[in-house]
C-alpha positions in Angstrom: -4.1 -16.4 14.7 -0.8 -17.0 12.9 2.0 -19.3 14.2 5.7 -18.8 13.9 6.0 -20.2 10.4 3.1 -18.1 9.2 4.6 -14.9 10.6 8.1 -15.8 9.3 6.6 -16.3 5.8 4.8 -13.0 6.0 8.0 -11.2 7.1 9.9 -13.0 4.3 7.5 -11.8 1.6 7.9 -8.2 2.8 11.6 -8.6 2.4 11.3 -10.0 -1.1 7.8 -10.6 -2.5 9.1 -12.8 -5.2 11.5 -14.9 -3.1 11.4 -18.6 -4.1 9.7 -20.8 -1.5 13.0 -22.8 -1.3 14.9 -19.7 -0.1 12.2 -18.8 2.4 12.1 -22.4 3.7 15.9 -22.4 4.2 15.7 -19.3 6.3 12.8 -20.6 8.3 14.2 -24.0 8.9 11.2 -25.7 7.2 10.7 -27.7 4.1 9.8 -26.1 0.8 6.6 -28.1 0.7 5.6 -26.8 4.1 6.2 -23.1 3.1 4.3 -23.6 -0.1 1.3 -25.2 1.7 1.3 -22.4 4.3 1.3 -19.8 1.5 -1.6 -21.4 -0.3 -3.6 -21.8 3.0 -3.1 -18.2 3.9 -4.2 -17.1 0.4 -7.4 -19.1 0.8 -8.2 -18.4 4.5 -6.5 -15.1 5.3 -6.7 -13.1 2.1 -2.9 -13.2 1.7 -1.7 -11.7 -1.5 1.6 -10.3 -2.8 1.0 -7.3 -5.1 3.5 -5.5 -7.4 2.9 -1.7 -7.3 4.5 1.2 -9.1 6.2 3.9 -7.1 4.0 6.9 -7.9 6.8 9.4 -8.5 8.9 7.2 -10.7 5.8 5.9 -12.6 4.6 9.5 -13.3 1.5 9.3 -11.1 -0.2 11.6 -8.7 -2.1 10.4 -5.6 -5.1 12.1 -4.2 -6.6 11.2 -0.8 -10.3 11.7 -1.3 -12.9 11.9 1.5 -16.6 11.5 0.5 -19.6 12.0 2.8 -22.6 10.1 1.6 -26.1 9.3 2.7 -26.5 6.1 4.7 -28.6 4.6 1.9 -25.9 5.1 -0.7 -22.5 4.9 1.1 -21.9 1.2 0.7 -23.0 1.0 -2.9 -20.8 4.0 -3.7 -17.8 2.5 -1.9 -18.2 -0.7 -3.9 -18.4 1.3 -7.1 -15.2 3.1 -6.2 -13.5 -0.1 -5.3 -14.1 -1.5 -8.8 -12.4 1.4 -10.5 -8.9 0.7 -11.7 -7.7 4.1 -10.6 -8.4 3.7 -6.9 -6.9 1.9 -3.9 -7.4 1.9 -0.2 -11.2 2.2 -0.2 -12.5 2.4 3.4 -15.8 3.1 5.1 -15.2 5.2 8.2 -17.1 7.3 10.7 -20.3 5.5 11.2 -20.3 4.1 7.7 -21.3 7.4 6.0 -17.8 8.5 5.0 -15.7 6.9 2.3 -11.9 7.4 2.1 -10.0 6.4 -1.0 -6.8 7.0 -2.8 -7.2 8.0 -6.5 -4.2 7.5 -8.8 -4.0 9.8 -11.8 -1.3 10.4 -14.4 0.7 13.5 -13.5 -1.0 16.6 -14.9 -3.9 18.8 -14.0 -6.2 17.6 -16.9 -6.0 14.0 -15.8 -6.7 14.9 -12.2 -9.8 16.9 -13.0 -11.4 14.0 -14.9 -12.0 11.9 -11.7 -12.0 14.5 -9.0 -14.1 17.3 -10.5 -16.3 15.5 -13.0 -17.1 11.9 -12.0 -17.4 12.2 -8.2 -19.6 15.4 -7.9 -22.1 14.0 -10.3 -22.7 10.8 -8.3 -26.0 10.7 -6.5 -25.9 10.4 -2.7 -22.7 12.4 -2.1 -23.2 15.2 0.3 -19.6 16.5 0.6 -16.2 16.0 -1.1 -12.7 17.0 -0.1 -9.6 16.0 -2.1 -6.1 16.2 -0.7 -3.0 15.9 -2.8 -0.5 13.4 -1.2 2.8 15.4 -1.0 5.1 12.9 0.7 4.8 9.4 2.2 6.8 8.9 5.3 5.5 5.4 6.1 3.7 3.0 3.8 4.2 2.0 0.2 7.5 0.2 0.1 7.9 0.5 3.9 5.9 -2.2 5.7 3.9 -1.9 8.9 6.0 -3.2 11.7 3.2 -5.5 12.8 4.1 -7.6 9.7 7.7 -7.7 10.7 9.7 -8.8 13.7 9.4 -12.6 13.1 12.9 -13.1 11.7 16.3 -12.6 13.2 19.2 -10.8 11.6 20.7 -14.0 10.0 17.3 -14.9 8.5 16.8 -11.4 7.2 20.3 -11.5 5.5 19.4 -14.8 3.9 16.2 -13.3 2.5 17.7 -10.0 1.3 17.0 -9.9 -2.5 20.1 -10.9 -4.5 21.7 -8.2 -6.7 19.3 -7.3 -9.5 20.3 -7.6 -13.1 21.1 -4.4 -14.9 18.2 -2.6 -16.6 17.1 -3.8 -20.0 19.7 -2.3 -22.5 16.8 -1.4 -24.8 15.3 0.9 -22.2 15.7 4.6 -22.1 19.0 5.8 -20.4 18.9 6.6 -16.7 17.6 10.0 -15.8 17.5 12.0 -12.6 14.9 11.2 -9.9 12.9 14.3 -10.9 12.5 13.0 -14.5 11.8 9.3 -14.3 11.9 7.5 -17.6 8.5 7.0 -19.1 6.8 3.6 -18.9 6.0 1.8 -22.2 2.6 0.2 -22.9 4.1 -3.2 -22.2 5.5 -1.9 -18.9 1.9 -0.9 -18.0 0.7 -4.4 -18.9 3.4 -5.9 -16.8 2.5 -3.7 -13.8 -1.2 -4.5 -14.2 -0.5 -8.2 -14.1 1.7 -7.8 -11.0 -1.0 -5.8 -9.2 -3.2 -8.9 -9.3 -0.4 -11.3 -8.4 3.1 -10.1 -7.6 4.4 -13.7 -7.6 3.1 -14.5 -11.1 5.6 -16.6 -13.1 7.7 -15.2 -15.9 5.7 -17.4 -18.3 2.3 -15.9 -17.1 3.8 -12.3 -17.3 5.0 -13.1 -20.8 1.5 -13.8 -21.8 0.3 -10.6 -20.3 2.9 -8.4 -22.0 3.6 -10.2 -25.3 7.3 -10.5 -24.3 9.4 -13.6 -24.0 10.0 -14.9 -20.4 13.6 -13.8 -20.7 12.6 -10.3 -21.6 10.1 -10.2 -18.8 12.9 -11.2 -16.3 15.2 -8.5 -17.6 12.5 -5.8 -17.6 11.2 -6.8 -14.2 14.8 -6.6 -12.8 15.2 -3.1 -14.4 12.0 -1.8 -12.9 13.0 -3.1 -9.5 16.5 -1.7 -9.7 15.2 1.8 -10.5 12.7 1.6 -7.7 9.8 2.0 -10.1 8.3 -1.3 -8.9 8.0 -2.6 -5.3 6.0 -5.4 -3.7 3.4 -5.1 -0.9 1.8 -7.9 1.1 -1.9 -7.9 1.9 -3.4 -10.0 4.7 -6.3 -9.9 7.2 -4.7 -8.0 10.0 -7.2 -9.4 12.5 -5.1 -12.5 12.5 -2.3 -10.4 13.9 -4.5 -9.2 16.8 -5.7 -6.0 15.2 -9.4 -5.3 16.0 -9.4 -1.5 15.9 -8.3 0.7 13.0 -8.6 4.4 12.6 -7.5 7.2 10.3 -6.0 10.1 12.1 -6.2 13.5 10.4 -3.8 16.0 12.0 -3.1 19.7 11.6 0.6 20.5 12.2 2.4 23.8 11.7 4.4 23.7 8.5 7.6 24.4 10.4 7.1 21.2 12.5 5.5 19.0 9.9 8.6 17.1 8.8 9.8 16.5 12.4 6.4 15.3 13.5 5.9 13.0 10.5 9.3 11.4 11.0 8.5 10.8 14.6 5.2 9.2 13.8 6.8 7.0 11.2 8.7 5.3 14.0 5.5 4.4 15.9 4.7 0.7 15.8 0.9 1.5 15.9 1.0 3.2 12.5 1.0 1.6 9.1 0.8 4.9 7.0 2.0 8.4 7.6 1.7 10.9 4.8 1.8 14.7 4.3 -1.1 16.1 2.3 -2.6 19.4 1.2 -5.4 20.9 3.3 -6.0 22.2 6.8 -5.4 18.6 8.1 -2.0 18.3 6.5 -0.8 15.0 8.0 -2.7 11.7 7.9 -1.9 8.4 9.6 -3.5 5.0 9.7 -3.5 3.4 13.2 -3.8 -0.4 13.8 -4.5 -1.3 17.4 -5.4 -4.3 19.4 -8.7 -2.8 20.8 -10.3 0.6 21.5 -8.4 0.9 24.8 -5.1 0.4 22.9 -6.1 3.2 20.5 -7.1 5.5 23.4 -3.7 4.9 25.0 -1.9 5.7 21.8 -3.9 8.9 21.2 -3.5 10.2 24.8 0.0 9.1 25.6 2.0 9.1 22.3 0.2 11.6 20.1 -0.8 13.7 23.1 2.9 14.3 24.0 3.5 16.0 20.6 2.7 19.6 21.2 3.2 20.5 17.5 -0.1 18.6 16.6 -2.6 21.5 16.8 -5.7 19.5 16.0 -6.6 15.8 15.7 -9.6 14.1 14.1 -10.0 10.3 14.7 -12.1 8.4 12.1 -12.7 4.7 13.0 -12.3 2.4 10.0 -15.4 0.1 9.9 -14.6 -1.8 6.7 -11.8 -1.9 4.1 -13.3 -2.8 0.7 -10.1 -2.5 -1.2 -6.4 -2.5 -0.2 -3.4 -1.8 -2.4 -4.2 -4.3 -5.1 -7.3 -4.6 -7.4 -10.4 -6.4 -6.3 -10.4 -10.2 -6.7 -13.2 -11.4 -8.8 
């Protein structure tokens, strides 16, 4: 389990994934050396990692939530294969180990989506069923952290760790546009984002090597991407250390007239880490993190059960997460 300094560090990294250890230490009332040691220990023992991720809309991406039913003999091999792909995240084995759920990221446009969803997956041996659901809107998740990772810091500490004002965007970048037409990312931007997916706290010098830019240009471009909301930082860790032993994906059917209201209500539930509207008969999906099966049962019967607008609910226990938001570590 995590102690107060560990939890404070985790909360701090959610507030600013690139916050210097010295600033985190000042907020926690610990030494910089202690915070740095805790960070390295959690990386080694608890799979802690800060990852830089593009906002799908602003980066011109489409997300598909794909459910694959596979034979027992092939499910784990297929899941590992999907996890190795650069266009996937959130690869999970559910429902007795014969269902795989993953998010597939594609460039916006029908032709790009068809490549993975309609050609590669159906031709894979061992798959018995496929359903693909376009993610329409994320109410909880992405830049919004699960509340189980928060709550360790007081108001004064959070203020100390609020990211400082970001530098203005790189003057060489394209002029600002409306949210519906985000500026295109350059090839070097893509290289920068790829490096940050592996390590969101990589130094400017390391990022300069990845992009071919100077460290000063990296700093300016990084500030510009963050200022526009194109880039955000997520924190990965083994949630069992926070007392989570039972996870489940919840597939819900909600009447369209009530979908937004229900989704916004669920986004306030501390048991949920993700809430998203999708296409399909099950048009709302959530990811529940609970202490044990009894805790999940209580949540389903007392909190979800009180929402009459939820017309149908399917609960799929998560047995194993092969890949979270960032790429696999090799």
